Every structure is written in structure tokens, then in C-alpha cells.
C-alpha positions in Angstrom: 5.9 11.3 -21.8 4.7 12.6 -18.4 1.5 12.9 -17.6 0.4 15.5 -14.8 -2.5 14.6 -12.9 -4.6 16.1 -10.1 -6.2 12.7 -9.4 -6.2 11.4 -5.6 -4.8 7.9 -4.8 -8.2 5.6 -4.6 -6.0 2.7 -4.6 -5.5 0.7 -1.4 -2.0 0.3 0.3 -0.5 -3.4 -0.1 1.5 -5.0 2.5 4.3 -2.0 1.8 2.0 -0.2 3.9 4.5 0.1 6.2 7.7 0.9 3.9 5.4 3.6 2.9 4.9 5.1 6.2 8.7 4.4 7.4 9.2 6.9 4.4 7.7 9.5 6.0 4.3 9.6 3.8 0.8 9.5 5.9 -1.9 8.3 4.4 -3.1 11.5 4.0 0.1 13.3 2.7 0.0 10.6 0.0 -3.0 12.1 -1.3 -1.1 15.5 -2.0 -1.6 16.9 -5.1 1.1 20.2 -5.6 4.0 18.1 -6.2 3.0 14.8 -7.3 3.3 13.4 -11.1 2.8 10.2 -13.3 5.1 9.4 -16.0 5.7 6.2 -17.6 9.7 4.4 -17.6 11.6 5.6 -20.9 13.0 3.3 -22.9 16.0 5.4 -23.0 15.6 5.3 -19.1 16.5 1.6 -19.1 19.5 -0.5 -19.2 19.6 -3.7 -21.7 17.3 -5.3 -19.1 14.6 -3.2 -19.2 15.4 -2.1 -15.3 15.2 1.7 -14.8 19.1 3.1 -14.3 19.3 4.2 -10.8 19.7 7.6 -11.7 16.4 8.1 -12.9 15.4 8.5 -9.4 16.8 11.7 -9.1 15.5 13.0 -12.2 11.8 12.1 -11.4 11.9 13.7 -7.4 12.9 17.1 -9.1 10.3 16.8 -11.2 7.8 16.4 -8.3 9.9 19.2 -6.9 9.4 21.5 -9.8 5.8 20.7 -9.9 5.5 21.6 -6.2 6.9 24.8 -6.3 4.9 25.8 -9.0 2.0 25.1 -7.1 2.4 27.3 -4.5 -0.4 29.6 -3.5 1.9 32.1 -1.3 5.4 31.4 -2.3 7.0 31.9 1.1 10.0 30.2 0.5 10.7 32.2 -3.1 12.4 35.4 -2.5 13.7 37.8 -5.2 17.1 38.0 -3.9 16.7 41.0 -2.3 14.5 40.3 0.6 11.1 40.7 -1.2 8.6 38.0 -3.1 8.4 36.4 -6.0 4.8 37.3 -7.9 3.4 35.9 -10.5 3.6 32.4 -12.5 7.1 32.7 -12.8 9.4 29.3 -12.1 11.4 29.6 -9.2 15.1 28.9 -9.5 16.0 26.1 -7.3 19.7 24.4 -6.5 19.6 21.2 -5.4 22.2 20.9 -2.6 21.8 17.3 -1.3 20.0 14.4 -2.8 19.7 10.8 -0.2 17.9 8.5 -1.4 17.1 4.7 -0.5 16.7 2.5 -3.4 13.7 -0.5 -2.4 12.6 -1.9 -5.8 13.5 -1.6 -9.5 11.1 0.0 -12.0 10.5 -1.6 -15.0 10.4 -0.3 -18.8 6.9 1.3 -19.5 5.9 1.4 -15.5 4.0 4.0 -14.3 5.7 5.7 -12.0 4.3 8.3 -9.1 7.1 10.9 -7.7 5.8 13.0 -5.4 7.3 15.2 -2.5 6.1 17.4 0.5 8.1 19.7 2.5 10.1 19.0 5.5 12.2 20.9 8.1 13.3 24.4 6.8 17.3 25.5 7.6 18.1 28.8 7.2 19.4 29.0 3.9 17.8 25.3 2.6 14.8 23.9 2.4 13.9 19.7 2.9 11.9 18.0 1.0 11.2 14.1 1.4 10.0 12.6 -1.7 8.9 9.0 -2.6 9.1 7.2 -5.9 6.2 4.3 -6.1 4.1 2.9 -8.6 1.0 5.0 -9.9 -1.5 2.3 -8.0 0.5 3.0 -4.9 1.7 -0.9 -4.2 5.1 -0.9 -5.3 7.7 1.5 -3.2 10.5 1.9 -6.0 12.5 4.5 -4.1 12.3 7.4 -1.2 14.5 10.1 0.2 15.5 13.9 1.1 16.4 16.8 -0.8 17.8 19.6 0.4 16.9 22.7 -1.6 17.8 26.5 -1.9 15.2 28.1 -3.8 15.4 31.9 -4.8 18.4 33.9 -6.4 21.4 33.2 -4.2 
């Protein structure tokens, strides 16, 4: 079950704060609302020992990316493929070109997980996003990395 939220993270960072800083997220950015989803690790996402399979981290990062794209007020990234801008609330097409992830800790069955993305550098035909997967209280960092995404109809 995915739960969408606009709540600010009020939990104090534990000793993993340095690890989260190394993941590329400052304290201000960790309170960034668009591109943040909360979800619970479901039984179909774990092995017989209750540990989330590593492939789920890519899915969770993609959910956060789609939430970010949906929340853009002025979608400068989004084109209609003809040099113009898209309009309305339609969700843009996007293709993940590269997924680079550093796994730090395993999520477990029924953990509440927060996946979040923030935009990074922009290339000619792609946009980089930094992502992190952490527990909902911000105390444990499960994974962090980069997504390289092409947005639009190319």
C-alpha cells in the first residue's frame, strides 16, 4: 500500500546523519515535499527471511520520481517532442537511462519506507536525479544513488 504525504520530516537524524549527508541530501532538501513517497514493505517484496529484495529499491525510487514529475508547477523539463511545453496535469513519459544505487542496509517486511528524489545536473538530453531510500523516521538509510532520466517523447 502506497501512502502519499505532504508532511515534513520532524524526526531528528540519528548517527546516520553523516551517511545521509554523503547521499547528497542536505537537511533542507530532506524536507522537500514533491518527490517523496511513503510506503510499507509488502510481503511480495521480501524473501523468506523477511528482507526486501534489492530490485524493489529501483521501483521505490521510480515512484518518488513520478511523484516529483507530477508535482512540477512549471515543467521546464517537459516537452511535447516538437519544442513546445506540455500543459495540464498529464503525467509525462519518462525513460530511465541509468540507475546507480549503493545499498547500505536492508529494509524488512512491514517497515515504513520513504523514497525521495531531488533534481541534480541537467544534460543535453537527460536529467539527473539523486534519490534515497530511508525509513520513514529518517533514522536509517537503506540505499542512495542516481537516476538518469529522459523526460518527454523522445
